[in-house]
N, C-alpha and C positions, 0 to 999 in steps of 0.2 A: 394668875389664879390666887384666890384667897384661901388660906389654910385655916381651918377652924380648930380650936383647942377644945377638947372635951375630957371629962373624967369618965371612967368606965362604969358609972353607976347605972343600975338597971331601973327601969321606970315602968309604971303601970300603963297599959294602953289607954285607960280611961282619962289620962291627963292630956291626951291628944285631941285636937279639934276635928273629930271624925263624925260622920253621920251617925245618929243613934242606931239605925238599922245595922250598920257595919260593926259598931261596938257590941251590940247585942249578939250578933253572929259570932264575933271573936270569942265572947264569953262562952257560947255554946260549944265552940271548938276547943275550949280550954286554953285559949291564948290569953294569958293574964299579964305576964311580965315580959317586957321587950328584951331581945338579945342586944348586945352592945351595938351591932351595926344598925339595928332598928331604932334604938333610942338616940343614936347620933345622927342618923340620916333623915328619919321621918319628919321632924319639925321643919327642916329646910325644904324637903320634898313637898310637904303640904302648903308651904308658903309660895310654891311655884318656882323655886330657884333651881338652877342647873346643879347637879350633884355628881361628883366622881366618888365612888365608894369602893374601898378595897375589902373584898370579902370572899373567903373560901366557900366551897360547897358545904352546906350544913350550918352556915352562919345566920341563916334567916333572911337572906337578901331578897328572896322572891316575895315574901310577905311585905318587906319594906317598900319595894316599888309597886307591888300589887295593890296595897292599901292606898298609896298615893294616886295610882291610876283610877281606882274605883271611886275615890273621893272626888276626883276631877270629872268623871264621866257624866255626860248628859244622856240618859237612856232614851229620852223622848226624841232625841235628834238621831235618826237612824243613818249615821254616816260613820266611816272609819275614822275614829278619833285618836286611837293609840296603836303604835306599832312596836312590837317587842322582837328584837333580832337575837337569835341564839346560834351557837356554832353547830349543834347537832339536832337531829330529829328527836332523840330521846329527851334532851333537855327541853326542847320546845313542847313536847307532850307533857312533861312534868310541870312546866310553868303554866300552861293552859289549864291543867287540872287544878293547880293551886289557886289560880285566879277565879275559876268557877266556884271553888269551895269558899273562898273569902267573900265572893259576891253573891252567894246563894240567897241572901235576904233581899236582894234587889231584883225585881222581876224583869224578865225578857232581855237579859244581857246576852249578846251574841258574840262568842269567842270563836274565831276560825284559825285553824292551823294550816300553814302553807309550807311544806317541806319537800326537799328533793327525795328521790328514791320512791316516790308515790306517783300514780298517774295524774297527768295534768287535767284531763277531762272533768272528773268529779269536782276538782278544786275550782275550775272555771264556773261550773254550775252553782257551787256554793257561793261564789263571789257575786253571781248575778242576783242572789237572794239578799245580799248585803250583810254587813257585820259592824259591830262597834270596835272590836279589838282584833288585831291580826298578830299572831305569834308565828314566826317562821325563820327559816335559814336564809342567809343572804343570797345564795345562788338561785333558789326557787323564787324568792321575792323579785329578784332582778329579771327572771324569766317572765313573770306575770306583767311587770312594768313594760318590758320590751314588746309583749303581745298586746298591750293595752287593756288587759283583763283586770288590772288593779290600778286604782287611782288613789293617790295619797294626799290630795289637795286639802283635805279637812283634818289632817293629823295635827294635833296640838301637843302630843306627848310621844317622844321617841325614847326607847329604852334599849341600850346595848348590854346584854347579859353575857358574862364571860368574854368581855371585849378582847382581852389578851389572847384568848384561845382562838377567836375569830381571825385576828391578825396573824397568829401563828399558823393557822390553817390556810392562809393565803387569800383571805376575803377582802383585802384592802380596796381593790378596784370595785368590787361589788358594793361595798359599803359606800364608797364615793358616789357611785351611780344612783343608789337608793336615796341617800341623804339629799342629793341634788333635786329629787322629786318632792321633797317635803317642805312645807312653808318654813321660812326662816324664823318667823315669829312662833316659837314653840318652846316647850320645856324639854330638856334633854338630860337623861340619867344614864350614867355609865357605871357598870359594876365589873370589877376586874380583880383577879386574885393577885396579880403583880402589876408593877408600874414601869414597864420597859419604855424606852424612848419613843417607840411607835405610838404608845397610848398617849403620852404627853403631847406628841405632835398632832394626833387626830383631835384631841380635846381642844387644843388651841384653835383649830380650824372650825369646829362645829358647835362649840359651847360658849355661853356668855357668862363670864366671871363665875365659874363653878366653885361651889364649896367642895373642899377635899376632905373626905372622911377616911381616916386610916385607923383600923382596929389593931392591925399588926404593927410591930415596930418597924421603922425604916432601917435601911442599911447603915450600919456604922461598924467600926472595928470590933465592937464588943460581940458581934455575931461571928467573928472569925477566930477560931482557935489556932494559935501559931505553935508549931513544933519544930525543934531543931535536932537533927540527927548527924552524928559524926561518922564519916566513912574512913576506913583505914587508908585507902588510896583510891586512885581513879578506877581501878579494876573492881573494887568493892562497891562502887556506887550502884552498879546494876543490881546487885543483891539487895542493897538497901531499898531501892525503888520497888523491887518485887515484894519485899517484906511489908512495906507500907501499903501497897495496893491489895495484897492478900489479907492483911490484918484489918484494914478499915472498909474494904469493899465499896469504894465510891462508885456511884452510878455513872458519873461523868467527871473526868479529871484531865487537866492540862499540865504537861511536864514542860517547863521552859528550859531550853538549852541556849548556850551563847553563840553556837556556830551552826551553819547548815549541815556540815559533815556530821557533827555530833548528833544533831536532830535525827538524821536518817539512821545512823548507827543504833541509837537508843530504840527507835521504833522497830527496826529489824530484829534486835535482840529480844524485845518484849514479845514480838510476834512469834518468835521461835519457842517461847515459853507458854504459848497458847493464849496470850492476851488479844483482845479485839482492839487493834491500835492502828492509827494512821499518822503520817508525818506531814507537817505544814511548814514549808520553807520557800525561799525565793526562787528555787530552781524548778518549781512546779509550773506547768502551763496553766492558763486560766481555767480551762475545762477541768483539769485535775483538782485545782484549788476549790472550784465551785462544788465538785462532787464530794471532796473531803469534808468541807464545811457542812454540806447537806447531811451527810451520814453522821457526823458528830453532833450537830445541833438537834437532830431528830432522835437521838439516843439509839442509833443502830450500831454505833461504834462508841466504846466507853472511854478510850484513852486517846488523847491527841498530844503528840510531841511537837513543839513549835519553837521557832525563834521569835524574839520580840517584834521584829520588823513584820514578819508574816502574820502575826496575831493581831496587828492593828485592825480595828474595825470588827473584831470578833465580838459580836453582841449576843452573848448567851447568858441568860439570867439565872438559870438554875444550875450553876456549876458547883459541884460538891467539894472539889479539892483542887488546889494548885500545888505543884511540886516544883521547887527550884533545884534543878540538877546541879547547878553552881549558884552561888550568890551572884546576882547581877553585877556587872562592872560599875554601873551607875546606880547608886543607892535609891534614887527617886524611881528608877525603873523597877527596882525590887518592890517598892510599896505599891506601885501601879499594878504589878503582877498579882500580888496577894489580894488587892482590892477587887479582883474579878470573881472572887468567891464570896459566899455569905450575903448575897443580895436579896432584896425584897423581903427582909426580915427572917430569911431562912439561915440555918447554921452553915458555916463553911469551915474548911480546914486549909491551912497553908503549911506545907512541910518544906523545910530547907535543908539541903545537904552541904556539908563542908568537910575539908580535910585539914590536917595540921598545918599544911602550907598556906591555907586560906584564913588563918587566924587573924591576920591584919584586916581582911575584908569584914570579918565578924565584928571586930572592934569598931570599924567605921559604921557598920549597921547599928550597933548598940548606941553609939554616939548620936546617930541621926534620930533613933527612936526615943532616946532619953532614958533608956533602962537596959539592964543586962538581960541576956537570953541564955538560959542553961540548957545544954544538950541533954536529951533524955535517952533512956535505954532503948535499944532497938527491939521491935517485937520478936517473939520467939521464932526460931527457925522452923518450928513445927508447922507454921502456917503455910510454908512452901509446899507441903504435902497435900494441901487442900486443892480441890479442883478450881480452876479459874472460872469465875462467873461469866455467863454470856449476857450481852446487852438485852434490854427488854423489847426492843423494836427491831424490825427488819424493813429494808427499803425496796420499794418497787419502782423501777424506772419505766416511764411511758414515753415512747418515741413520738411524742406530739406535745406541743406547748402553746404559747400565746399566739404564735403565727398561724396555728391551725385552729384558732378561736376556742381552744379548750380553756376551761375555767376550773378552779378548785371545786366549785359546787357540782360540776359534771362528774368529777372523779369521786367525790364523797357520795353522791347519789348512786353511782354505779356500784360502789363498795357496799353500801348499806341498804340497797333496794331489796326487792323480793328475794327471800332466802339468803340475804347478805350477812355481813358481820355487823356488829353494833357500832354506833358512833364513838363509844368509849375505846374501841379497839383501833380507831384511826388516830394517828398522830399528826405531825406537820405535813402539810401539802405545799410543796414549793414549785413555782412555775418559772420556766426559762423560755427563751424564744422558740426552741424546737424540742424541748424536753420538759417532762414533769416528773417530780419525785413524790411518792406518797409513803409515809411511814405507817406501818401496821404492827399490831402486837405479833411478836415472833411466833407464838403458838398458832396463829391463824394465817400466817404468811402464805402457806402453800394454797390454802383455799381462796384467799384474797387474790392471789396471782391468777388462779384458774378463772375466777369470776371476771376479772378485768380482761384477761386474754380471750375468753370465749364470748364476752359480752360486747356491747358497743358503747362508744362515747360520742355524743352528738351524731348518732346514726352511723358512725364509721368505726371500723376495726383498726386498732393500733397495736403495734408490737409492744409487748410488756415483758420485762425480765427482772429477776431478783438480783440485787447487787450483793 
């Protein structure tokens, strides 16, 4: 993949090679100056190149790909030419609305929304009347392809919006099935807030020499704040951990311990003090390990206490804090630990505990890093009187999975369908052979549980419980 260097200068839309009707409409909408993601991605998009762009909500990404789509569209050719995939119905609605606004100067553009949680019948009827642009969620698009009610043979532009969230919600297999039905000779645009390995992997499979546009800075050690705290003795370490967690309130933190026994002890003591915590070590059965990683990665548990061996393969991008209960025996392991936080341009914290007896380890670490580290004062003990914060999400376990032909789209549709919760209140959906886990906002967990338990998935009832 080629990486493009840009300055963050903002540019006037009139400098772009856009249809006069589009430019005139942009002016009437008061779109004059491009946002950074627009000025950096639009020239490549308009040249017909594949583009991966990193952009948060509110960065102007919809206008970036929307203008590229409208410039490319042949309205007189009444075929589906563009497909936009979104993780939730709400986002699909927003995207379709924005494209209609941007394209209102071009007559007879037909934009159709295909999302789960809505009846199939009316969608099939709309498809029979044809469309230029389809905006939809992967699960429902896959349903229409399987039924033969949707044909993507003429698509020349594929857009994946919030690609990281689609993969996070478990739509990888649905995306694979959809992309398989689209001509290989096409332009592909991918917009993502973060760049996990899964995004890089899918990009290599479906894109041709994409330009990479990054508005946010990439991960480097400058995004990690390192803190050193001295404990009086081993017994004092637990108090120091509590002080750190209560003072900084990380939404997700991993505490690294050197032994399995210590890992379990630390997790048990934190649980006694009211923390939402789980242990991850080599003595766990695979089922327990899977469930622990599900609960931590979807933000239903806020603290994970782990050994280095057990944490291998732990691919969590938005980790707020890493705490070293001891300085690692191997200094390279120590730097690997702290590198797990502060990813994707976000700020991270790494806190390390040591006692007088470990002064030699500290000297080795300073020698490795090439600079001295000064221990700082511990947070005030007053923070221990504060209530422990609860995690933002809760997990629902469904006793059905891949072997029962359940897909993430079925679960998302059931949760967000008639009188359901919103797509924003749904987090990660993870599928296993005979189980599925859906994270939902804690404040709607009871209602979401009732909705799944009383409703049907794929026409069948499944047992659902809250973990």
